[in-house]
N, C-alpha and C positions, 0 to 999 in steps of 0.2 A: 243726269246732270242735276245738281242741286239748284233750287230757286229760293232766294230770300226776297221777301217783299217788305220794304221798309217804309216807315212814316205812316203807320196806321193809328187810328184812335176812335173811329166811329163803329159802334157795336154791330149795327146792321150791315155795314160795309165789310167788317171783319167776318161776319157770319157767311156772307156770300163768298168771300175769299177762301174760307176754310173748306168749302165744297170742292175747291180745286187742289186741296192737299199740298200747300206749299211746305217746303222743308223748314223754313224759318220765317217768322214774322217779327218785324222790328218796330219798337216803340221808342220815340225820341224824347229823352229827358234833358234836353238842352233848351233853355227858355228863350233863346234868341232865334230858334228855328220856327218856321211857319207851320211845322208839323209837331210842335211841342205838345206833349201829353200832360195836361194839367190834372185831369181826372181820368184815372185808368179805367178803360172800358170793362164793364161788368159782364163778362162773357166767358164761358167755359171753352178753353182751347185744348184740343186733344194732345196727348203727350207726343204724338208723332210729328206735330208741328212745334218746333222749339221757339220759345219766347226770348227775344234778344232785346236787351235794354241798351240804347245808344247814349253815350255820355261824352261830353267834351270838357276836358280839363277840370273834372269834378273832384271834390274831396273824397277820399277813399271811404270814409265813414258814411257819407251820403249814398255812395254806390252800394255799399253793403246793406244799408237800411232799405233801399228800394228793391234790391235783389231779394231780400227776405220778405218784404211786404207784398210784392207782386209775384213772388215765386218765379223769378226770371231764371231761365236755363243758362243763359250766356250774357256776358257784358261785352259790348263793342265799344272800343275806345277810339274816338274820332278826332282827337285833338293833338296836342304836342306832348303826350305822355311819354315818359322815359322807360327804358328797360327796368330800372330800379322800381319805378312806380308799379309796373306790371308784376314784378316779383312780390311786392308788398300785397298787391291785390290777390295774387295767386295763393298767398299764404292763408287767405280767407276761404280757400277751396272754391274759388269762383273760376269758371271757365271763361277764357278771354279770346275775343277777336280783336285784331288791331288794324285800323285803316291807315293807309298811306296815300298822300296826295301826289299824283304822278304828273310830271312834265318832262320835257326833253333833258333837263338837267338833273333828274333824280338819280341818286346813287343807290342802287339796289343792295349794296353791301350794308347799308344802314338798317336793313331788316334783320341782319344776322344776330345782333345782341338780344333780339326779342324772341328768338326761336324757342328758348328753354321754357318760357312761361305762357306763350301764345299758341293756341291750337289752330288758328286760321288767320290768314291775312286778307285784307280787302284792299284792292288797288282801285282808287278813285281818281277823278280828274282834279288837278290842282286848279282852284278857282277862288273867287272872292269870299266864299263861305266855307265853313267846315262841312262839306257835303251838300247835296241838294242843289248843285249848280246847274244840273241839266245839260252838262257838256261832256263830250267824249274826248279821250286822249288817244294818241297813236298806240294801238294795241301791240304793234310790232316791238315797242319798247320793252314789253314783258319778256321777250326772249333774253334780255339781259339779267333776268332773275334766275339765279342758279340754285336757290334754296330748295329744301325738301318740304317746308311747311306749305300745305295746300292753300290756294287762294280763290277768292271770288272776284269776278270782273264786275266793275261798277262804273257809273258815270254816264248819264244821258242815254241809257239803253231804252229803245222802243221796240214795238212788235216787229218793225221793219228790219231789225238787226238779227233776226233768228238765223237767217242763212249764213251770215258772216260768223256768227257765234259757233254754228255747227262746224265751220271750217277751221276755227281757231284751234291751234294745237300747242299744248305745253304739258309736260309731265305732271306739273303740280296744279293744273287748272281743275277746279272742282265744280264751278257753276257760276251763276250770276246773281247780282244784287240789283233789284229794280225798285224805282221809286217815282221820281217826277215825270218820267216818260210815259207813265200809265195813269196819270191823274186827270180827273175831271175838275178838281180844285185841290189846293194843298190838303193832304191827309185823306182825301177821298179818291179811292182807286176805281178805275174802269175794269171791273172783273171780267167783262166779256173780252176785252183786249188781252188781259192776262191769260185767259183760257186759250185764245187763238195762239198767243206767243208760246205757251207751254206745249200745245199740240204741235206747233211747227218745229220745236226743238227735239221732239221724240223721233 
């Protein structure tokens, strides 16, 4: 099971996390987020852990600029970006993840137009903010997703959810995205809890 840890920026904290060998590490380039990365951490990240830049309704040239500057492996779009926007970004040879905010009224057919240019979806809880709300949604709703594009489960996940996550079954389920449920404070992760969580998922 893949694990993505999002909302990092402290070099020492990242160093501790890298000992746990997460599959993805997320850096938030949205200035209204409490986890906004103003100064990118100066730390070597092994190629086995992919660097994900998280953007919200950003101009494409700004995304391209930061992708090149910080050698990002993936761009995660967490706003109201359109399929056409994703197509334009994909033309820059950038790998894309696309987040969707899920509630009882979400129409999963809305993901279909994104499939051509997006390699992975992220299903998060619909809330007040573009992610980082710390709230869960009803995971049973994901059985309405019939697409082939793999997805990460996100939204208020904590170490206490490991048992339920292991029981969760969907052919496109790839892993989890964790963030606020493992924080000591915004952008500072409790690596001991992440270690426990990862062990519980194995």
